[in-house]
N, C-alpha and C positions, 0 to 999 in steps of 0.2 A: 351622903356623898358616895359616889362610885369611884373605884380605882381600877383602871383597866390597863392592859398591855396590848400592844400589837401582837396578834396571835399567829403562830406558825402552824401550818397544817402538816402534821407528821403522818403520812399515809403509808400503810403497809399492805400491799396486795400481793397475791401469790398466783402460782399456776394451778391449773386443774390437776386433780389427783393423778391423771394418767402420766403426767410428766414428773411427778414428785421424786421418783427414784431413778429415772433414766436420763433426764436432761442435765447438761453441764451447768456449772454456776453461771457461765456467761449467758447461756440461753435462758436461764431462769431470770437473770437480771433484765435481759432484753424483753422478755415477755411481760415482766413486771412493769417496765417503763411504758410499754404500749398500753397496758390496761390502765395504768395510773394517769396517763395523759388524757384518756377518754373520760376519766372521772373528775378531772381537775375543775372544769368549768362549773359543773353543778355544785360541787362542794364549796367553791368560792362564793357563789350566790347564796347558798344556805347559811354559811357562816357570817355573812354580812347582814342577815335578816335582823331587823330591829329588836324583836323579842329575844332572839338568841344572844345578841350583844348585851341587852339589858340584864338578862338573867346571869350571864357570865360575870358582868360587872358587879352585880349585887352579891353573888356568892364570893367573889374575890374580896369585896369589901368586908363581908362577914368573916372570912378567914383571917384577914389582917387585923381587923378590929378585935376579934376574940383573942388573938395572940398578943397584941400590944396593950389592949385595955382601953386606950384612947386613940380614936381614929385620927385626930388632928396631928398625931405624931408621924403619920405616914407621908412619904414623899408624894406629891401630886403627880399623877400620870395622865396623859391625854385620854380622856374618856370617850372620845368620839368614835374611835376604831373605824375611821372613815376608810382607811386603807388596810385591808386584811391580806397579808402575804399567804398565799396558798401554795406551798411547796411540798415536795414529796420525798420520802426516804424509804429505801428497802429495809427489810428486817435485818437483824444482825445475829451474831453468834451468841449462844447462851453463856459461854465462859465457864471457867472451872469452879466458880464459887457460889453456885446456886444451892440453896437448901430448901426442901419442902417443909410443910407443916409449921409455918411461922405464924406469929400472932396477928390477928386482925386488930389493928390499933391505929390511932391518928398521929402518934408521935413515936419515932423510932430512935431517938437520941440516947436514951438510957444514961444520961449524964456524960456522954462523950463530949469532949471539948471541940470547939470549932465555931465558925460563923453560922449563925442561925439561917436556915434555908426553908422557906415555905414553898411547897410545890402546888401548882394549880394546873392540873391537866384535864383535858376534855377528850373523851373517847367517842368516835363516830364510826359508823359503818361506811367503809370505803365504797361500797356498791350503791348505797342509797344516800349517803352523806347525812343520815339522820343520827341523832345522839343515841347512845346505847346505855340503858339503865341496868343496874344490878350486875355490872361487870366487876369482878374482883381484880383489882389492879395490884400486882405484886412489885414491890420495890426492894432492891438490895444494892449496896455500894460500900466502898471502903471508907475508913475513918480518916481523920486529918493527916495521919502518917502513912496512909496507903495500905492499911491492913484490913482484912475482912474478918468478921466475927464467925465463930462456929467451926473453925478448922484447927486441928492439932498442929499442922505445919506452920500456921500463923501464930501459934501460941494462944489461941482464943477459943479452944474447944469448950462447948457448953455455954458460950456467950451468944447474945442475939441482937446486939445493937446494929443499927444500919439495915435492919430487915423488918418487913411488915407489909400488911395488905390493908386496903380500904376499898369499899364498894362505890361505884358511881351512883349519882342521884338520877332523877328522872330526866335530867338534861345532859346526862353523860359526864358530869363533872366529878372529879375526885381530888381531894386535898390530902397532903401529907406534910408533917413537920419533921425536919431532920437537920443535920449539920452538913455544911458544904463538904463534899468529898475531897479527899487528898488523892495522891497519885502513887503509882507503883511502876516499876521498871517496864519499859517497852509499850506503855499505853497512855493515851491522852486521858485527862480527867473525865469521868463519865458516871452515869447512873443507869443501872439495868432496870428494865421493866418487863413484865409479862402480863397478859390479860387472860383471866380464867373465866369460864362459863360452866355452870352446872355442878360445882363442888359444894361442900357444906362446911359450916362453922361448928366445930366440936364444943363440948361443954367447957373445955379448958381455954376456949378463946382462940384456938388455932384453926387454920384453914386446911381442910383435907380434900384430896382428890376423890372422885367417885368414878364408877365405870362409865358414866355418861358424860363426864367432864370433857371439855375441849379447851385448848389453849390457842387462841386466834392470833396472838402476836407475841414475839419476843424481840426486844429492841434495846437500843442504848441512846440515852439523851446526853448531849454535850453542852459546853458553855463557851462563850466567846473568849478569844485570847486576851482582850483588854481586861476582862474580869479576872481571868486566871492569872495574869501577870501581877495583879494587885494582891490576889490571894497568896501568891508565892512568898511574899515578904511579911505576912501577918503571923501573929503569935499562934502557936500550935501547928503551923504549916512550914515555917521557914527552917525548922530544924530537920526536916525530912532530907536524909542524905541521898536519896535517889533523885536522879535528874528527871524532871518532868518532860514527858514527850509532848511537843507542841502538836496542836491539832493537825496541821498539814503534814506532819511526819508519821501520823498514825494510820495504818492500813485501813482499819475499820471505820475510822472517821472519814477518810477519803471516799470510801464506798458509800457511806451514808450522806455525803455532802458534795455531790456532783453539781453540775449546772442545773439539774432538774430537781434536786433534793436538798433538804435542809433539816438536820437533826439537832440544831442548836437552839436551846431554850432562850426565850427573851427574858432578861432579868432587869430588875429595878431595885433600888435600895428601899428599905422599910422606914427608916427614921430620918426625919429632916435634919440635915447638917451632920449626920453621923457617918456618912459614907458606907462602905462595905462592912465596917466594924459594927454597924447597927443592924445588920442582917439583910438578907436578900429575898425577893419574891421571884420565882421562876415560872414561866408559863409556856405551855406548848399544847397543841392539839394532835391527837394520835388517831389515825384512821386504821381500822382493823378489818380483815376479811373473814366473815363468819363461816365461809366455805372452807377455810383453811384450818388445819389442826396440827400444832407443833408440840403436842403433849409428849410424844415419845422423845423428841429432841430435848425438851426441858428436863424431864425426869431421868432420862438416860442419855446424856450428851455424848457418851463414848460409843454408843451402839450404832 
C-alpha cells in the first residue's frame, strides 16, 4: 500500500554571480521570480510523471512503515497525486543558530519530547527539474519550548538534538525523523534546511566541509496555521511562555509565501484515530540551483 501527499514544489533559484554582491534584495527577488516562472511548467510535468510519483509513494510508505511497524496504522492518504501543486519560494536567511559538523543520522530527537514528525523531502534541480542524488541535506530547528541546541546563551552548549544530516537517494528523496518544532519570540514555527554538495563524512559520523564543497540552498520550511493552532495546546508545547508568531505576521514567512511561492509543508497524521498526538508526516519538494553557492553565508553568516 502506498501513502502519498500532495507535493509542493519548493524551488530556490538565484542570480548569476555578477549580481551576487551588487544587486539590491528587491532586484534579487525580481530576477529570481522571472527565472522561477520560466522553470515552473517543466517541473510540474516532471513531478507528475508516473514513475516519479510511484517511487515517491513507495519511499514514503517505507518511511512510515519502518517508523510505526504496522502500516495499517497509518492514515490513508490520496495515492493518486493527480494534482501536483507546483509553487515556488525564494531562499531565506541562515539565522543565528546554525552549527557545522553535525552528525549524519536518520533521527535527531535524542529523547526530546514533542509530537513525532517524519520529514519526506525531495530535492530537484531547478534548471532541469531532475532529482538530485547524493545531496547532503542539513536540518536544524528548535525543540518544543523554542530552544536550539548547542548554544551557551540557550543553556544547551554541547548538546545536539534537533540537528543532523541525511543524503538523498537516486530519486532525490531524503527522510528525517524528528519532533515537531516549537516557537520562539518574533518568528513563526519553522525548520531550517541547507543542501550541501562535495563534503565528506568523517570517521566519527559527522559531516565536514571541504575546499570543493558548495551549498546550493538555504531555506526555511513552515507549517499551516490549522496544524500550528492544535500544536499550541498540546503537552510539551502549551507551557511555552513566548507568544507564537502567526505565519502572516512573520517577515520571512511572507517573503517565502507570496502569490507565486509556497514554503508550507503538506502534513498528514500518522495513526488512525489518533490525531496530531499520534504523529505527523510532512512533505515538500525543494528545488535548488547548482550554479549558486551560499557556502560563505552558511558558515559565516555575519560576514
